[in-house]
FIPA-336453 format. One record per residue (C-alpha): x, y, z; residue number from 1. Coordinates in steps of 0.1 Angstrom, whole numbers, plus 2048, in hexadecimal, padded with zeros to 3 digits. Layout:
// FIPA-336453
{east = X north = Y up = Z i = NUM}
...
This chain:
// FIPA-336453
{east = 842 north = A6F up = 77D i = 1}
{east = 858 north = A56 up = 768 i = 2}
{east = 85C north = A5E up = 73F i = 3}
{east = 86F north = A45 up = 72B i = 4}
{east = 872 north = A46 up = 706 i = 5}
{east = 864 north = A29 up = 6F3 i = 6}
{east = 86D north = A16 up = 6D1 i = 7}
{east = 85B north = A2C up = 6BB i = 8}
{east = 871 north = A4F up = 6BA i = 9}
{east = 85B north = A6A up = 6CF i = 10}
{east = 843 north = A52 up = 6DF i = 11}
{east = 848 north = A52 up = 704 i = 12}
{east = 838 north = A40 up = 721 i = 13}
{east = 831 north = A53 up = 742 i = 14}
{east = 82A north = A43 up = 761 i = 15}
{east = 814 north = A56 up = 773 i = 16}
{east = 814 north = A63 up = 795 i = 17}
{east = 7FC north = A4D up = 7A9 i = 18}
{east = 7F4 north = A4E up = 7CD i = 19}
{east = 7DC north = A37 up = 7E3 i = 20}
{east = 7D0 north = A34 up = 802 i = 21}
{east = 7B1 north = A2B up = 816 i = 22}
{east = 797 north = A41 up = 806 i = 23}
{east = 7A6 north = A30 up = 7E2 i = 24}
{east = 7BD north = A44 up = 7C8 i = 25}
{east = 7CA north = A63 up = 7B7 i = 26}
{east = 7DD north = A67 up = 799 i = 27}
{east = 7F0 north = A83 up = 785 i = 28}
{east = 7ED north = A7C up = 761 i = 29}
{east = 7FD north = AA0 up = 757 i = 30}
{east = 81A north = AB6 up = 767 i = 31}
{east = 824 north = AD2 up = 747 i = 32}
{east = 846 north = AD5 up = 758 i = 33}
{east = 84E north = AB1 up = 758 i = 34}
{east = 843 north = AAE up = 739 i = 35}
{east = 858 north = ACC up = 72D i = 36}
{east = 877 north = AC0 up = 73C i = 37}
{east = 870 north = A9D up = 72A i = 38}
{east = 873 north = AB0 up = 709 i = 39}
{east = 84A north = AA9 up = 707 i = 40}
{east = 839 north = AC7 up = 6F5 i = 41}
{east = 812 north = AC2 up = 6F9 i = 42}
{east = 7FE north = ADA up = 6FE i = 43}
{east = 7D7 north = AD3 up = 704 i = 44}
{east = 7BB north = AD9 up = 6EF i = 45}
{east = 7A1 north = ABF up = 6F0 i = 46}
{east = 79A north = AA2 up = 70A i = 47}
{east = 785 north = A84 up = 706 i = 48}
{east = 784 north = A5E up = 715 i = 49}
{east = 773 north = A3D up = 707 i = 50}
{east = 764 north = A1F up = 719 i = 51}
{east = 765 north = 9FD up = 704 i = 52}
{east = 759 north = 9DB up = 706 i = 53}
{east = 773 north = 9BF up = 709 i = 54}
{east = 780 north = 9B5 up = 6E5 i = 55}
{east = 778 north = 9D9 up = 6D6 i = 56}
{east = 794 north = 9E3 up = 6C1 i = 57}
{east = 794 north = A0E up = 6BB i = 58}
{east = 7AF north = A1D up = 6A1 i = 59}
{east = 7C2 north = A21 up = 692 i = 60}
{east = 7BF north = A4C up = 691 i = 61}
{east = 7D1 north = A67 up = 68A i = 62}
{east = 7C6 north = A8A up = 67A i = 63}
{east = 7DC north = A93 up = 65F i = 64}
{east = 7F0 north = AB6 up = 65C i = 65}
{east = 7EA north = AD2 up = 665 i = 66}
{east = 7D0 north = AC1 up = 67D i = 67}
{east = 7E9 north = AA4 up = 689 i = 68}
{east = 7EF north = AA6 up = 6AC i = 69}
{east = 804 north = A9E up = 6CE i = 70}
{east = 7EE north = A80 up = 6E4 i = 71}
{east = 7F1 north = A79 up = 706 i = 72}
{east = 7D9 north = A53 up = 711 i = 73}
{east = 7D7 north = A41 up = 72A i = 74}
{east = 7BA north = A28 up = 73C i = 75}
{east = 7AE north = A34 up = 758 i = 76}
{east = 796 north = A0F up = 75B i = 77}
{east = 79D north = 9EF up = 74E i = 78}
{east = 7B6 north = 9E5 up = 736 i = 79}
{east = 7BE north = 9EE up = 715 i = 80}
{east = 7DD north = 9E0 up = 6FF i = 81}
{east = 7E9 north = A06 up = 6EC i = 82}
{east = 7F6 north = A04 up = 6CB i = 83}
{east = 807 north = A1F up = 6B4 i = 84}
{east = 814 north = A1D up = 698 i = 85}
{east = 832 north = A37 up = 687 i = 86}
{east = 826 north = A48 up = 666 i = 87}
{east = 842 north = A64 up = 665 i = 88}
{east = 852 north = A57 up = 640 i = 89}
{east = 874 north = A61 up = 64D i = 90}
{east = 875 north = A54 up = 670 i = 91}
{east = 887 north = A35 up = 674 i = 92}
{east = 86D north = A25 up = 682 i = 93}
{east = 854 north = A2B up = 667 i = 94}
{east = 83B north = A0D up = 663 i = 95}
{east = 843 north = A01 up = 682 i = 96}
{east = 82C north = 9FA up = 6A0 i = 97}
{east = 82C north = 9FE up = 6C9 i = 98}
{east = 818 north = 9EE up = 6E0 i = 99}
{east = 812 north = 9F1 up = 704 i = 100}
{east = 7F9 north = 9E5 up = 71E i = 101}
{east = 7EA north = A03 up = 732 i = 102}
{east = 7D3 north = 9FD up = 74F i = 103}
{east = 7BE north = A0F up = 76C i = 104}
{east = 7CF north = 9FE up = 785 i = 105}
{east = 7F4 north = A04 up = 77D i = 106}
{east = 7F0 north = A29 up = 76D i = 107}
{east = 805 north = A33 up = 752 i = 108}
{east = 803 north = A45 up = 731 i = 109}
{east = 810 north = A48 up = 70E i = 110}
{east = 818 north = A69 up = 700 i = 111}
{east = 815 north = A62 up = 6DB i = 112}
{east = 824 north = A7D up = 6C4 i = 113}
{east = 817 north = A8B up = 6A0 i = 114}
{east = 81A north = A74 up = 685 i = 115}
{east = 812 north = A52 up = 699 i = 116}
{east = 7F0 north = A42 up = 694 i = 117}
{east = 7E2 north = A37 up = 6B7 i = 118}
{east = 7C7 north = A1B up = 6BC i = 119}
{east = 7C2 north = A02 up = 6DB i = 120}
{east = 7AE north = 9DF up = 6E1 i = 121}
{east = 79B north = 9E1 up = 700 i = 122}
{east = 7A6 north = 9C2 up = 717 i = 123}
{east = 78A north = 9C4 up = 72F i = 124}
{east = 765 north = 9CE up = 731 i = 125}
{east = 761 north = 9ED up = 737 i = 126}
{east = 784 north = A02 up = 72F i = 127}
{east = 783 north = A20 up = 730 i = 128}
{east = 79E north = A34 up = 71A i = 129}
{east = 7A8 north = A5C up = 721 i = 130}
{east = 7BC north = A72 up = 706 i = 131}
{east = 7C5 north = A94 up = 703 i = 132}
{east = 7CC north = A9F up = 6E9 i = 133}
{east = 7E0 north = ABF up = 6DB i = 134}
{east = 7CA north = ACC up = 6BD i = 135}
{east = 7A1 north = ACC up = 6BD i = 136}
{east = 791 north = AB2 up = 6A9 i = 137}
{east = 78B north = ABC up = 685 i = 138}
{east = 779 north = AA6 up = 66F i = 139}
{east = 785 north = AA4 up = 651 i = 140}
{east = 7AA north = A9F up = 65B i = 141}
{east = 79A north = A82 up = 66B i = 142}
{east = 7AF north = A63 up = 65F i = 143}
{east = 7BC north = A3D up = 66B i = 144}
{east = 7CA north = A1E up = 65A i = 145}
{east = 7B7 north = 9FC up = 65B i = 146}
{east = 7BF north = 9EE up = 683 i = 147}
{east = 7CB north = 9CD up = 675 i = 148}
{east = 7E2 north = 9D8 up = 655 i = 149}
{east = 804 north = 9DB up = 668 i = 150}
{east = 80D north = 9C1 up = 676 i = 151}
{east = 7FF north = 9BF up = 69A i = 152}
{east = 7F0 north = 9A4 up = 6A8 i = 153}
{east = 7D4 north = 9AA up = 6BE i = 154}
{east = 7D5 north = 998 up = 6E0 i = 155}
{east = 7B1 north = 990 up = 6E3 i = 156}
{east = 797 north = 984 up = 6C5 i = 157}
{east = 78D north = 9A6 up = 6BB i = 158}
{east = 762 north = 9A9 up = 6C5 i = 159}
{east = 75B north = 9CD up = 6B3 i = 160}
{east = 76D north = 9E6 up = 69A i = 161}
{east = 75C north = A05 up = 68F i = 162}
{east = 74F north = A08 up = 667 i = 163}
{east = 769 north = A26 up = 667 i = 164}
{east = 784 north = A11 up = 675 i = 165}
{east = 779 north = 9F7 up = 65C i = 166}
{east = 779 north = A13 up = 63F i = 167}
{east = 79E north = A1E up = 644 i = 168}
{east = 7BB north = A15 up = 62D i = 169}
{east = 7D5 north = 9FA up = 631 i = 170}
{east = 7F8 north = A09 up = 63A i = 171}
{east = 806 north = 9F8 up = 621 i = 172}
{east = 803 north = A0A up = 600 i = 173}
{east = 7F4 north = A29 up = 614 i = 174}
{east = 809 north = A4E up = 60F i = 175}
{east = 80E north = A5D up = 62E i = 176}
{east = 80B north = A80 up = 635 i = 177}
{east = 820 north = A87 up = 651 i = 178}
{east = 846 north = A8A up = 641 i = 179}
């Protein structure tokens, strides 16, 4: 695994170990000793995945403290543009976003620290995104900011956004619960 720091403090891109042979492929998506050595503390409490049609936007999600979590995200099949927004009031990157293309052909993951909103747009039909999180989902703490409120231009025409995601408040004027 190769782990690199990105433009938002604590956000990391992880080039996953990927082996291919005549049978197909094999990917190691989590290795605690490598993560620990890179300063990543990520205890997995829950895992899930989503499958999305081309153009779908999911996001921008987070859980409010004390149920906030770190998140490890990777694309198993298809291709997505994965986006995070720093919501930590004391961060030098507060309000800034970072985007990465994730795809199943060249596996890499994003480690997303607490205090960042997360979302993505599917760039292929049937893109599958896998998540592991460090806390169990707590519905009353589930929150988000509007997907179109932080200055990011989604690369594809947006074909679908859930009613829930449409109802999130915009970043401007919203008071962050993250220190």
